C-alpha positions, 0 to 999 in steps of 0.5 A: 499500499502506498502511503499518502505523500502528505502523511510522509511529509508530516512523518518526516517533519516529526523526525526532523523535530525529534532527532538532530540532523547529521552535519552532512544534512545540515550542509546539504540543506544550506546549499541552494541553487546559486551556491551550487552553481558556484561549485560546478567544475564540469570535466570529462572523466580522465579515463572514460571521456564519455562520462561527464562530471559536474562537481568535485567530490574533494570539496567538503560541501559536495562530499556532504551533499552527496553522502546526505542524498545517498546515505541519509535519504536527504531530498531537500537539495534535490530540487535545486540539484535537479535544475542544475543537472538538467542544465548540464544534460541540455548543454551536452545534448545540444552538441550531440543532437547537432553534431552526432545526430543523436535523437530518440534519447533515453535517461536511465539512472544507474540501478541499484543492486536488489539487496542494496535497494532493499536495505536503503529503500531508495536509489539516489540516482533515480531521485536525482534523475526525477528531479531533473526530468521536469526541466528537460522538456521533451528532449528525452524519454525516462526509462528507469525500467531498461537496466538491472544489476546482479548483487555484488560486493560494494565497489567502495569495499573492494581495493581499486585493482579489483573493482573492474573484475568485481563489477564485470557483467554485474549489469544486464538489460531487462527490456532490450526492445526499448534500447535498440537503436536508441541513444542513452544517457546514464545518470549516477551520483558519484564516479571514481574509477568508472568501472561501474559506468563502463559495464552498465554502458557495455550492457546497453551497447550489447542490447542495441543502444546506438551510443551511451554517455553518462552524467556523474553529479560528482567525481 
């Protein structure tokens, strides 16, 4: 049974009043759109040029923002972050459409593993994508149901040298008929080595996607 949003909001307000906010949540809630724009340092990933990164994770404010959204379930910053992310996507797509003939574009969040989704109750990449979606007009279609992943040890817990092998073939396509002949934008919260996004891209290309890029909020 789906709990009405009004009840959810009241319950969240009650918890905020009862429990002290984490320092990360306090920082994240203080970051409005103007402050976030000042923190943007857009670059391509050093090893995967098809991965576009917006913020530097080494910045304490960015790190607090991403940890609050990922681990604390913080929703307050999503509205501003969604607008900024949409601007980045539109800027990238302008060149892709004009210079590379992109069309029939899908936006899909990098999925959580089943175990992590059960434990956490949400997928932070999905929340970020949904926050950006209203600002993307009719440029693309949202497709959160095309990609899935097997349970693996979290990449955070694996030494850098073993991450590629740990994530190898972890991703698989659920609905290849929706992907064939399409262009896909993956969206994720944080990228480090790029191996997770690389395997997700592999699965999509093998299923018939013409091209795949990724937007990572932080790196």
